[in-house]
N, C-alpha and C positions, 0 to 999 in steps of 0.2 A: 855667312855672308850668301844670301840668294845667289846660286847659285856660280858660287864663286869660285871651283873646276871643275865647271861642265864644260869644255871648251869648245867642242863639236855639238854639243845642245841645239836641234833646230827646230820641235817642238816642244812649246812649253806653255801647258795649257792646263787650267786651274777654279775653273771655276765653281762658282759658291762653294769654296772652300772659305772659310772664314778666316781674314784677314788682316784682320782695324788691330794689329800688334805691328806689324811688319812698317818696316819705315820705310817708305819711298825712296829714299835718296839710294834705295838697294841693287833697284834695278839696272842703274848706273853700272851694275857687275854682271850686266849678261852677255854671254858674248857676242862676239860679233858675225857671229853664222846662223844665230839663230832667225830661222822663218814663219816660224806662227806663234801671236803673244795671245793667252785670251785670259782673262784675269773674271770675268763677265760674275757679274754681284759678287764680289768676295771681302766686301764691307770697307775694302783701301779709303783711306783718309789720308789731304796733306794734298799736298801740288806735286804735280807724278812730271817726273823729270823730263822734257821735249826731248834732250838728250837719245833717248829711247825711241822714239819716231823716223830716226836716222842708221838707224842699225841697217848696213846694205846691200842687206837679203831678206829684209823683213819683207813680207809679203801679207798674213793679216795679224791687223791687231784691233784684239776685241774688246775693251773697258768698260761696256757696255753696264748700267743698272749700278755704276759705284756710288750714292748724290752725294758721296761727301767730298770726291776726288774736284779736284779742279785743277788750272795749266794753261799752256797756253802750247799752240802747236810754231814747230819753229820757224822761219819766217825762211830759212835757207836750208839746202840738203837731205829733205823728205826722200825717206826711199822709195828711188824711182822704180819700187817691185815691185809697188803694193799695190792689192785685191782688194781689199775687204778692208775699210776704216772704219771702224763703229763706236763709238763713243759717244750714245746714245744713253740721257736717262743719267751727263755730269754733271757738271757747273765749270764748264773750259771753257777759256774770255778770250774774245778774238782781240783783234781784225782774222779774216780766211787769212792766211799767207799766198800769195802768188805762185808759190812754189807748186800749191796741190795742183793749182791746172796742167802743168805736167807731166803727174800722173796717168799716161798713158793704157796704161795694164790697170787702173781699178776698175769696179767691177762693184762693189756694193760701199755705197758711201750715206753715215748715220750720223749725220748732228742735230737731232732732236734730243729737246729739255735741253739743252744749255744753257747759254748765257750771253752769246759769241756778238751780241749785236750789231750798227752799221750796215752795212747794205751787202747785197750776195755778186759779187764782180759778176760782169756777164761776156765772164771768161770758157765758158764750157767749152768752144770748138775743140781742143783736145781730148775731149773724155770718149769718146767714139767707141768705149768697149761700156760703160758703165752700162746696168742694169738696172737700181735701187739708187734714187738719190732719197735725202728724205733728212726735211728740215724745218721739222715741223718745233711751235714754242722755244725758240730759241735768238727770240729778239730781236730776231732782222729786220728793217727794212729798208724802204727806200723803192724806183722800179723794180717790176719785174721781172728778171735777165729772160731775154727773149732768145737765147741761144744754147740753151735749156728744150726747145722742144726741137733741134737738129739732131738731138740723138737717139739715132738710131735703132740704138739697142733697147733704151728705157722701159721699163716692163714699170713700175710703180715712181711716181711723183707725186709727195706730198711736201708740202710747203706751210701748212694748214697752223694757224692760229701766232700771227706774224704780224708786221702790218708794213707789210706792202701794195704797193699802191700800182696803180695807172692800169692801158686798158689788156684785156685778156689779148693774142694777136687774130687777127681777122684770117690769117689760110696757113694750116699746120694739113703737112698730108705726109709724110716722113717716117711719123710715130707711127708704126704698123705695125709695134708689139706691144705697144701700153694699154693696160689694161685696169689700173689705175688714176683718175687722177686728185687729190684730195687740196686744193685752194682757200677753201672752210677759215674762215677768222680774222678774212686782211681788209684790205683798204682797193680793193680792187675795184674801177671803174670804167665806164663804156657799155658798150653790147652786148651780149649773148649769139657768140658767133656759131653757124654749125658742125665748125670740125672737132666738137667733140662726141658730136651726135653720131660723127659718119666715118671714123676711125675703128678700122674691123676689129680691133681684138677687144677693145673699153669693156667692162663690164660695171665700171665703178666711178662715176661724176662730183664731188663733191665742192662747193662753191656757194653755199650758206653763210650769210654773217658777214658781205663785203657791202660794193658798195656799184652793185651792176645797178644798170637803169634799162634794158633793153633799148628795143622790145625782141624777142630770143628770135634767130633767123628759121627760110622756111629750111629743111633736111631735103637735100637730093637725094642723097641715096642712104637710108635710116641701120646704123645698125644693130649689131645684139646688143646691148647694152642694158643691164640689169637693175643698176640702184643710179637715180638722180637726186640732188637734193640742191634748189634753189634758192633756198627759202631764207625772209631775214635780205632781204635785198631791195630792189627800187626798180623792178624791171613793171615796166609799161604793154601796152597794149593787150592784144587778144594770143590765144597756146595756139601756132598754128596746124594746120589741120594736116601736116605730117608729123605732127610731133608722138599722133597717133599711132602710127608707123613704126611704134615703137615694141616691136612685137613683143621682147622673151623681155619689157621692161618689169621690176617683179615690187619696187617699191620705188614712190615718184613722190616729192614733196615739192613743191610749189608756194606754201600759206608764205606770207608778210609779204607779198607784193602791192605792184597796182597792179596787175590781168582785170581787163574787163574783157566781158563775150559770152553765151551760153553755150556751155558744154553739152548733149548732147550726148544718149545714150547709145544712139550706134558708131559712138570715134570711141568711147571709155569701153562700148563689146570688143573693139578688136584687142586690147591689153588683154586676152586669155589666162598669164601667171601673173596677173596682178594683186598682189599679199598687204602694199599697205601702197594708200591714199589718202596725200594732204592738202590741201588750196587753201586754208584756214587763212582767213584775216586776208582776206581781194573780194572789196566791198562793195563791186561794180559783178565781179565774176556770180551769175550764175545755172544751176543744170534743167533740161529741159529735157522729155524726151518728146524721139526721134518724131512723133507722129508717126509713121509704118504701119503702125499695128504690132510690130514684131515683142515677142518677151524672149531682151536679152539674158546673160544668167553672171554672172562672175564667181565660178565654181570655187577661185581661191581666196577670193578678199574677207581678207581677218578683221584689220580696222582700218573707217572712214572717217575726215575727221573732215568736216567744211563749214566750219564755227567763222561768223561773221564774214559769210558771202553777204548773195540778194537773192537766197532761196523761202519760196514765198508759201509750199506744198512740201510733202515730201517724193523725196521719187524716190517713184515705184520700182525702180530698174532695182535700186539697193537690195529687195529683198533674195538675198542666197542666204544658205541654208550654215556656210560656213563665218558668218559675221559674229565678231566676238565687242569691237567696240565701236562704239558709232555719234560723233557731238556733230551735234547741230542746232549747236549753239548762239546765239547769239543774230539771228536769221528777221525772218518778218511770218511764220507758219500760222495760219489761224485753225480755229475749230478743237478740232480732235483727234484722239489715236482709237482706228476700227481697227478691228479683227481683221479688219485684211489691210487696211496700213504696215501692221507688227507681222503679217504670217512673213518666214525667213529670218526671223529673229528669234529663236527659240535657243538659239546657244549663244544669246546674250548675253557678255561679262559686265559692260561697261554701256551707260546709255546718260549721253548730257540733248537733254531739251533747253536747257534753264534760260530765260533771256527773250522768247517768243511771244505766243499769247492764244494759246495754247488755253481750253476752256474744259474740255473734255475727256479720259480717259477709258472709252468703252472695255478697253483689253489694258490685262496687264501683259508688259511686257518680258516674255520668257522666264523658265523654272531654272532657267543657270543664275542670274542678272543680282550681282556682287555690287554695282554702283551707277547706283537712280539721282536723278541733278534734274530737277525741276524748277529751280527759284527761277522767282519772277515769271512766272507764267498769267494767267488770268482764269486758276481752275478756280470753281463755286461746287459747297454744298457741304455733304460726310461723304468726302472722297477715303480719308482714315478709316469711317467705322465700313466703310460698304469694302476694304481690299480688305479687311482685320475680322470679313466675320464670316462664321462654318458656315453660313450657306454657299460661301463660293469659293472655289478654290485658295488655301491658304501665299500668299507670297512667300519667294524664295525666307529656307530661311539664312541662308550665304549671303544675305547683305551685310559688305561691312564699312557703304558710304548709302546714305538714305537725306535729302538735302528736298523739301518744300519750299523756302520760305518764302515768302512776299509774294504771295494766293488770298485770295480771300476765302479759304478751307474753314467748316466748321460744324460745328459737334467735338465729340471726345476723342481719346487714345484709347482701344480697346485692350485689355489686357494682355490680347493672342497678338500686341509686339514684342512683348519679352520672348517672341521664340526667335529674335534674333538676336540671339546673343550673342554675333562675331564684331556687333556694329565699332566701327573707331570714330565713327562720325553723325552726329543727326541733329539737321536744323529746320526743323518747322518753326521759326521764329517770324511773326508780320504774319498772322495770320486774325484770325477767329476763333482758331477753337479754347474747347473751355473742359467743362470741368478737372479731374484729380491728376494731381502725376503723378503716373502708376510707379510704385514702388518696386520693381525688379529694373528698373533703368537704375538703382543707385546700384548696384554691384554687378553689370556688366564689366566680364575679364581686362575687356578693349578698349573700352570707351574712351577715347581722347578728347575730343570736339561735342559737348549738349548744347544746344541754344532753344532756348522754347522760349525766347520773349517776346513780349511786345504783340499776347494771345488775354487772353482771359481764364488763366490755369486758378482757381481757386483752393484754398485748405489746405492741408500743412507739407511743406516739403520734405518729402521720404526719408529716415535717417537710418540710410542702411548702407555707406557706403562704404566698399572697400578698400582696403588695401587692392587699387585698381589703376589704371593709366591717367587716369579722368587726368587733364590741362587746362582746361578751357570750359566756365559752367557759368552759364549766360540764362538767366530767371526773373530778371527785369522786365515790373512793368508788366503784370498781370496782377492781380489777385490774394498772392497765398499769405497764408495768417501763422502762427504761431512761434515757437524757439528756429533759431539755428541752427540744424542737424549740424551736430555734436559729433557724428560719425564722416563727414567733409575732414577731420585729421589723423584720419587713415590714408588719405591722395596724397602720395607722399610730393607727388612733382604739379600741383597746386599750383599753375602759374595765371591766370586772372579767373576772380568770383563778384557775379555782377548781383545782385537782390536790390538794386536802387527802385526804387518804387512797385512796392509792395506794402503785408500791412503787418509784418513780421516786427514782434515784441521779444524783449530779448533786452540783454548787457553784451556789454559790448566783447569782442570773440576773442577775446586776447588766446584762447586754445588755440588762436592757428600759430599763432608766431613761431613754432618752431620749423615752419614749414619752408622749406631750405628752397625754393623758387616764385615765392609768392610777389608777383611783380605789382599786380590789380587790384585792390579790395574795395570795389564800389555798396556802402549800402544807404546812398540818401532816400530822402523822405520816406521812413517805416518809424515805427513806435521804439528804438534802439532805446533806451534807459539805463538811469544810475550814472554812477562818479567814475570816472575811466580808470584804467588802476595806475596808482601810485606811483610805479617807478617800470619800467622794463628791462630784461638783460638788455646789455644791448648786440651780442648774440641774434636775441631776437628777431624778427619783421625788420632784419638785413637788408634779406634785397629790395623791399616793398619800395615803388617806387610813386603810386598811385596811390591817394586815400581820399573814399569820398565819405564822410562821414554827416553830412550836410541836412538838415531839415528833421533832426531826431530831438529825445528832449534827453543827455545825455550832456552831462554837469559834470563842473572837473577842469582840472589844466590837462591839455593835453600836453602829452609826455613832449620830452625834448627829444626822445632815439625821431617822433614822428616829423620833426624839422628840421632837423640834419638832413632827413635819408628821401622823402621823398619830395618828387619834381612837382612843381606850385603848378597846377591850371594856371 
């Protein structure tokens, strides 16, 4: 039996040892002299005996990362000398026994990722040595306990991903050592008090995905916090000017709230260490230059998102050489991108200007660009032909996503698009492009999504599809003719094929029957002809959910397989 003869054993550490075959009742044989039991990630299975928690000299028990262990904490007689109790990523159930609140020596308590449920008793007053309190993702509900905010030794508090309710306390001043507060993904309500921004040691504050309504209080003595996430709440009102005195901020996320007002460049310029800024989805929030003639720099800024705000022009003060990700989508920006406005974008990897009112692009933004999203603008003319012309610098061959649908582009696609061999998504749909589809698009190894629908492309569909990653192919509403490309049978993970409203002249593509993931096949309004196949094996087209063959010249009965497996429209 486990440790049966080790009567004087004090430390049993078997972390990362495969103990999946060990019967958990054997732990009842542990000697009463045991002080430390550490069984982290041992693949234990079954119900852990609660009596082990009552060993009289036990100070340290770590059962973390045993996802198949269940059990309950004993209602009484928890070892009074416990300093560390770590049950993270197990499946212990509640309730939390009252005896836990008398463990005056406890320093580290981690119940994260369990199934305790119920309320957290507001009984922390005796745990005055506690430094780590981690209860994330354990199905707790009810009111946010307030006595935990009196634990003067606390350095990390994590109650995220539960269903805790109620407001944050209005005043907290004793948590001088607190470095991290994670309360995201709960049901917390009320305003945003100023104390999290004044605690002297706080570095990381996460309150996202709650029901906080704000406003954010003015900050009297700004602290050195580095990370703030208040996203996905209902915080209203302006951002207080004192908020921009948090000069050590590196990441700030206030997205998806109801913030209002104008943020001026001289306010943001105080945040010299800022690397990530997300103020998106605040529809009444806008940006403005300070009007003092100063050219402010943001030397550390890497990622900026102002999607779905109230921006009407390019914020000139974001011309910074380190910027790699800029999202200004769904705003009211008009006109074009000039060379001057694109200065400082040389290192951009991702640029999203979709859903604006852009009319021209005088400057192609950055040689390092990988993702460019210009969907739903007012771009006109043969822009693709201009960009892909040898007389101009070639666009970056490192493109992985190129999205420019819902504009008014004309002209054709020059073969130089074949330089973009790393493309995963290509969307040129809903324009007035014409000409033939370049053959190279059929054998891009990484292309998953290609949408050329609702243009004026003509000629044959290239029959050069290799065994690639293509999942979605939309060529509908063009003037394509000829045969369906047989090489589509090589696209082993094809999910959707839309070729409707063209001039294709062929028979039913029975050769697509074995595509294991095909769910949508739309061939409406072409010139498909000849009888349907008499029989199709039940294993073929087994994943098909939507089929449209209307307005063709097919004859004969519809195979019963289609009737039983296809979802009716």
